[in-house]
C-alpha positions as CSV (number, residue, x, y, z in Angstrom):
1,Q,2.8,-26.0,-12.7
2,V,-0.9,-25.4,-12.1
3,Q,-3.8,-25.1,-14.3
4,L,-6.9,-23.3,-13.6
5,V,-10.0,-23.3,-15.3
6,E,-13.7,-21.6,-13.4
7,S,-16.9,-21.6,-13.6
8,G,-20.5,-21.3,-12.7
9,G,-20.4,-17.4,-13.6
10,G,-23.7,-16.1,-15.4
11,L,-26.5,-13.9,-15.1
12,V,-28.5,-13.7,-11.5
13,Q,-31.0,-10.8,-10.1
14,A,-30.1,-8.9,-7.2
15,G,-30.8,-10.8,-3.7
16,G,-29.4,-14.2,-6.1
17,S,-27.0,-16.7,-5.7
18,L,-24.1,-18.7,-7.5
19,R,-21.7,-21.0,-7.0
20,L,-18.2,-20.7,-9.3
21,S,-15.9,-23.4,-9.0
22,C,-12.3,-23.7,-10.3
23,A,-10.7,-27.1,-11.5
24,A,-7.2,-27.3,-10.8
25,S,-5.1,-29.4,-12.7
26,G,-1.5,-30.8,-11.3
27,R,-0.3,-33.3,-9.0
28,T,1.0,-30.6,-5.9
29,F,-2.7,-28.7,-6.0
30,S,-3.1,-29.7,-2.4
31,T,-0.1,-27.8,-1.6
32,Y,-1.0,-24.1,-2.9
33,G,-3.5,-21.4,-1.7
34,M,-6.5,-20.7,-3.4
35,G,-7.9,-16.9,-4.0
36,W,-10.5,-15.6,-6.1
37,F,-10.3,-12.5,-7.5
38,R,-12.3,-9.8,-9.5
39,Q,-12.3,-7.1,-11.8
40,A,-15.5,-4.7,-13.0
41,P,-15.3,-2.9,-15.8
42,G,-13.1,0.0,-15.7
43,K,-12.0,-1.0,-12.3
44,E,-8.5,-2.7,-10.9
45,R,-8.8,-6.2,-10.0
46,E,-9.4,-6.7,-6.4
47,F,-9.3,-9.4,-4.0
48,V,-12.1,-11.3,-2.8
49,T,-11.0,-14.5,-0.9
50,A,-8.8,-17.0,-0.2
51,I,-8.2,-20.4,1.4
52,S,-5.3,-21.9,2.5
53,W,-3.5,-25.0,1.9
54,N,-5.3,-27.2,4.0
55,G,-8.8,-25.2,4.4
56,R,-7.9,-23.7,7.8
57,D,-7.8,-20.3,7.2
58,T,-9.8,-18.3,5.3
59,Y,-9.9,-14.7,4.0
60,Y,-12.7,-12.1,2.8
61,L,-12.7,-8.8,1.6
62,D,-15.0,-6.8,4.4
63,S,-18.0,-6.4,1.7
64,V,-18.1,-9.9,1.1
65,K,-18.0,-11.3,4.2
66,G,-21.0,-12.9,5.8
67,R,-22.4,-13.0,2.1
68,F,-19.4,-15.5,0.5
69,T,-18.0,-18.8,1.4
70,I,-14.8,-20.4,0.2
71,S,-14.0,-24.1,0.2
72,R,-12.0,-26.7,-1.5
73,D,-11.6,-30.1,-2.0
74,N,-8.2,-31.5,-2.4
75,A,-8.7,-34.7,-3.5
76,E,-10.8,-33.5,-6.3
77,N,-8.5,-30.4,-7.0
78,M,-11.5,-28.3,-6.8
79,V,-11.9,-24.7,-5.1
80,F,-15.4,-23.5,-4.4
81,L,-16.9,-19.6,-4.4
82,Q,-20.5,-19.8,-3.1
83,M,-22.2,-16.3,-3.8
84,N,-25.3,-15.2,-1.4
85,S,-27.0,-12.2,-1.6
86,L,-25.6,-11.0,-4.3
87,N,-25.9,-7.0,-5.6
88,P,-24.9,-5.3,-8.4
89,E,-21.5,-4.2,-7.3
90,D,-20.2,-7.8,-7.1
91,T,-20.9,-7.9,-11.3
92,A,-16.9,-8.6,-12.6
93,V,-15.1,-11.4,-14.1
94,Y,-13.8,-13.6,-11.1
95,Y,-10.7,-15.2,-11.7
96,C,-9.4,-18.4,-9.5
97,A,-5.4,-18.1,-8.2
98,A,-3.0,-20.3,-6.9
99,T,-0.5,-19.3,-4.6
100,G,2.4,-21.3,-3.5
101,L,4.2,-18.0,-1.8
102,A,1.5,-16.6,0.4
103,Y,1.8,-17.6,3.9
104,T,0.5,-14.3,5.9
105,E,-2.8,-12.5,5.6
106,S,-1.6,-9.7,3.5
107,K,0.1,-12.1,1.1
108,Y,-3.1,-13.8,0.2
109,R,-4.6,-10.8,-0.1
110,D,-1.9,-9.3,-2.7
111,D,-2.3,-10.8,-6.4
112,R,1.6,-10.6,-7.0
113,F,2.0,-13.6,-4.7
114,Y,-0.2,-15.8,-7.2
115,A,1.4,-17.6,-10.1
116,Y,-1.3,-19.5,-11.5
117,W,-4.5,-18.1,-12.6
118,G,-7.6,-18.5,-15.0
119,Q,-8.9,-17.6,-17.8
120,G,-11.8,-15.8,-15.6
121,T,-15.9,-16.4,-15.5
122,Q,-18.0,-13.5,-15.3
123,V,-20.5,-12.5,-13.0
124,T,-23.5,-10.2,-14.0
125,V,-25.8,-9.0,-11.0
126,S,-28.8,-7.1,-12.3
127,S,-30.7,-4.5,-10.1
């Protein structure tokens, strides 16, 4: 069992930065791949980025490549999402999720393979 709590969301102007954090409980955190998804009002939840259990592999939504960076600290049971050059299209609720089933890029991008989810944190980017 893994419990996830996101923090770090807020209101920022276009071009600004935010750093989201996801605190995980559970002794087996280091064995899970971790992902960030987001859901904007009236839209379906979409994949943003993911990182493998050892941090070796990372995957990004095309529209955030070069702007967002995912990282993890297994010693502290933490996952981070550094978001730079934010634009209004990034406005959404951001969710942290854990997967023990994703071993390929396609599965990391698929929310059906994530068993544990946080409650979400709101990110609002003003123009």
